[in-house]
N, C-alpha and C positions, 0 to 999 in steps of 0.2 A: 504494500500500500504506500502511495506517495505521501511523504511527510509534508504537512502544511507549514509554511514559514511563519514564524512569529511576527515578522515585520510586514506581513501581507495584510495591511489594514488601512483604513481611512485616516488621513491626517486631520488635524483640528480644523483647518480652514475648509476642508472638504465637508466635514460634518456640518459646518455652518451653512454651506451651500445646500446640502441635502435637506436641512431643516427648512430652508427658504423654499425649496422645490415642493416639499410636503405641504407647506403653508398655502401654496397657490391652489392646491386641490386638483391640479391638472396632470399629475404624474402618479402612476402606481409604482410599487416597489421595483418591479422588473425594469420599468422605464428608467428610473433613477439609477439603478445598478449599471445600466449600459453606458452611462456617462463617465463612470469611474473605473471600469474594467479595461485593462489594456494588456498586451503580451507580457509585460514585466510584472504585472500584478493583477490578480483576480479577486473580486469582491463578491461574496455570497449575498444574494438578495435578502437573506435572513438578517444581515447586519442592518439593512435599511429598515426592516420591520422593527428591529430593536430600537432604532432611533425614533421611528414613528410612534411606538408604544411607550417611549420614554423609559425603556428598560436600561438604556445606556446613554451616556453623554448628556445628562440632563443639565449640566452646568455650562455646556458650550452654547454661546449665544447664536441666534439665528442671523444669517447674513442679511444685509439690507437689500432692497429691491434693485438698487443700482449695482451692487456687487453681483447679484444673480444675473442681471441683464448682461453685465460684462462677461461673466463666465459663459453664458449661453451663446453670445455673439462671437466669442473668440474660440469656442469649442469646434473641432478638436485642435488644441494648440500644440502642434507636433513639430519636432525638429525635422526639417525636410530631408536630411540625409539618412537618419537612422529610424525615423518613425517614433522615437521616444517622446514622451510627454515633456514639453518645454519647462513645465513647472514641477510636475511630480517626479521626473527623472533628471532634474537639473544637475545633481551631483555627478551622475554618470556622463552626461553630455559635457560638462566642464572638464572632467578627467580626460576624456578623449581629446578635446580641443587643446588642453594644456600640453599633452604629449605630442600632438601634431605640431603645435607651435614650437616645442622644444627641438624637434627634429628639423623643421624648416629653418630655424635659427642656426642650428649647427651646420646645416648644409649650405647656408647662405654664403655666396662668394664675397671675399674681401673682409670678413669679420675676423678680428684678432682676439675677441673676448668670448668666443663661441662655446668653449667647454664650460666656462663659468655660468653663462646664461642657460645652457642646456641643463646643467646640474640643478640650478635653482628651480627652473621650470618643471623639470622631471619630478622633483620632490613634491611640488604642488600637485602634479598630475596623480602621483601615487597616493597622496593624502586624500584627495577627492575620491579616488577609486575605492580606497578602503572605507571611507565614510559611506559611500554608496552601498558597499557590501554590508557593513554593520547595520545601516538603516533597513535594508531589505530583510536581513535576518532577525531584526528586532533586538539587536545588541546595543546597549547604551554606549554612545561614543562621545559623551560630554564629560568634562572633569567633574567628579562628584567628591565632596568632602563632608563627612559626617551626615550623609544622607541628603545634602543640599547641592544643587547644581551651581557650580562656580560661574561667576559672570565677570565681564570686563568692567572697567570704570564707567562705561556708558550703559551698562545694564544688559548687554548681549551675552548669550550663553557662550561659555568657553569650550570649544571642541578639541578633541585630542589632536596633538601634533603628530607627525609621522613617526617619530621615535616611540611615542606612547602607543600608537596603533600597533607597531611591530612587537612591542612588549606585551600587548593585551593577550590574555590567556586564550582567547578565541580567534586570534589573528589567523587568517587562512594562508598567509604568505609562506612559501617553501623556505627551507633553511638556506639554500644557495642564494635565492633572491633576497632574503633578509640580510645576509652578509653583504651583498652588493649594495643594498640601500643604506646599511649602516656605514659602509665605506663612503658613499656619496654624502651622507649627512656630515661625516667628518670633514670631507673636502669642502662642503658648503660652509662649515664653520670657519675654515681657513680663508675662503673667498670673502666672507662677510667681515672678518676682523683683521685680515692682513692682505698685503698686496701680493698678486700672483703674476707670473710671467706666462709665456706661451706654454700651455700644458696639454694641448690637444693630443699629441702623439702618445704621451705617457698614460693618458686616461682612456684612450679610445676603446680598449677592450672592455673596460668596466661600463662605459657609456653604451656600447653596443649591447652588452648583456642586459642593462636596465631597459632598453627598448624592447628586446625580445621577451624578457620576463613580464613586462607590462602587457604586451599583446597577448601572451599566453594566459595571464591572469584574467584579462578583460574577456577573452573568449570562454575560458573555463568557468568563470563565475557568472557571466551574464549571457553568453551565447555567441556562437561563431559569427553571426551576422554583424556583430559590432567590431570585428577585427579591423586593424588598420592597414592590412597588406595592400589593399587597392588604393588607399589614399597616399601611402608612403612606399612607393616601389624602390628598387635598388638605385642608389645614386651613381651617376656616371662621373668620371673625372678625366682631365686632359693630360695626365702624366702617369708614367710608370716609374718605379723606383727599384734600382738594384741595391744590393746590400751596402755598397759603399756610399751611395747617395743617402740611404736611410740612416746610416751611422752619422754622416755629416749633419743631416737635419736634426738628429737627436742631440748632437753635441751643441748645435747652435741654439737649441731651445731647452736647455737643461732646467730641471725643476729648481725653484728656490729652496734654500736649506730648510726653512720651516715646513714647507709642504712635503719635501722628501722625508723629513723626520717623522711627520705625521703619518705618511703612507707606510713607512717601514714599521712604525710602532703598531699600526693596525694589522699589517700582514704577518708580522712575527708571531701574532697570537693565533694564526690560522694553521690548521693541520694541512698536510699535503693534499688530502682529499678535498678540503674546503677551498684551498688555493686553486686547485685544478678544476673545480666545478664550473661548467660553462654558464651556470646561472650567476656566478660571481664575476668571472671575466671571460668574455666570449672572443675567441680568436679563430680566424678562418684562413686557410691556405687557398689562394687563388691559383688554379692550374689551367693553362690554355688548353682548349679542347680541339683536337684534330679529327677530322672525319674525311672519308673518301669523297663524300658529296658535300659541297659547300653549304647547302641548305640545312644539312643535318647538324652543322656546327653553330647554328645561330644562337643557341643558348650558351652564354658565356660562363654561367655558373650553375652548378646543380647542388641542391641542398638535400641532405638526408635527415630524417627525424632521429633525434637522439634515442638510442635503444633499438632502432630498427636493424634488420639483418644487414642492410647495405652499410649503415653507419658502423656496425660492429666489424664488418669486413674491412672497412677503411682503417679503423682503429687497430685492427690486428696487424695490418701491413705496417703501419707506423710503429707499433710496438716492437715488431720483429726487427725493423731497421734500427731502432734505438738500442735494442739489446745487443746488436752486433757491434756497434761502435762503442768502444770502451777506452777511456783516457786516464792516464796517470795525472797527478797534480802538475808535474812538470810539463806534460803535453798540453794541459788546459792553458797554462800560462803562456806557452809558446803560441797557441792559437790566438789568444787574446792580444798578445804583442803584435802578431801578424795582421790583426784586424784594426790596427791603428792606435794601440795603447801600449807603447814601448816601455813605459815606466811602471806598468803593473807587474808586481813581483810575486815570488812564491810566498813571501811573508804576508802580502796583501791578500793573497788567495786564502791563506790559512785563517786570517782574521775574518774574512767574509764568511767562510763556511761555518766557523765557530759561532759568529753572531746570528746566523740563520739556523743553527743546529741542523745543518744539512746532512749529517751522517746519522740522524736518529733512525730508529727502526721504522721500516715502512716508507722511507723517503723515496720519492720518484727520481731523485737526482743521481743516485749511484748505488753501488752494492759492494760487498766484500769480494775481492778478486779471487782468482784461482791459485795465486802464488803467495805462500806464506801469509795468508790472510790480509794481503794488501788491499787498499781501497781503490776502486776504479770509478770514474765519473762517466755519466751518460751525456749525450748531446744536449739534453734539456738543461743540464747544469751549465754547459758552456753558454747557452742562450741566457740563462739567469745571470751569469757573471758578466756577459756583454751588456745586459740591461743595467747592471750596477755601474759599470764603467761609463755608459752613456749618461746615466743620471748624475755622475760625479763631475761632469763638465771637463775642466782642463787638468784635473788632478793627475791623471795617468798619461797625459800627452807628452 
């Protein structure tokens, strides 16, 4: 049997309108019910009878004739894109619009503050999305203290901020997505209280994950018809980058010390599984597709759903390749030196793996080798060391 949602009920302003409709004597219960039932919410006509017979909501005032007239003349007041009620589903509409605005801002040409703008707007989008879910499920999402709803100095109700939503015992956010949002909240704090330089490249994996997590939550919680894929297709760009160009770009836009310290402090608390979760940081390898027929190669990118047979097959190939390549510490340093960081030493390498506890049990970075229990490093560790060198600016040049 389908469970009825606790939040599937009339709001106070709607009850006032129902009372005004009953007072006219022109509507039966089924007629009134039809004005307040929509795909996101169904109202049983028995609830209308409860209001008519004053079994419920006796203290809610009846709407004025002007308010009733405005309601009837503007009905149905729907969002043209989604079909959602512009008033009843306002939180969900605003959540979608905020995320669309965040992505459009990030993809806008010529902007140098785009990661910061994306982060702040995405936090707003997620906050509204969680408020919409809490409201639909009948979960209180206002600040309550000693049984009283907390208010602002102007008397408005104080609603839960994103951090409080994520900590709520009934929060529906997955662990990986929660980690990603906690990271963005930390970055938002740095953006608000300190100056930041160009951080787009360093944060891109987390920002991409925030987009995908939002879209998955939006569709999973409210329906596939509300997904953003059609509104936000894959972005095209005018340049390609080889490894040397990418390294130069990263050195030219290194993170400020305060932001790097904030990121390191957050990520040092993550387990290897949490750090590698695509819901926390989403990374994609772009591979040119070649076909015998030109028309068959029109799709530049192919995506596989996480956990599918295709995705597992791709992961298996990558894992086999990683396991084949093993490097000693000396070899790691040599690779890093050859990649443009001649002053990175074996001592620097030791300090880095110790600070990250990179040899802990279950680490993805390496394993005990076959000779005298020596330690060997995988390619993923070389990538992590290179990221560290990129982030340190001129230190190892």
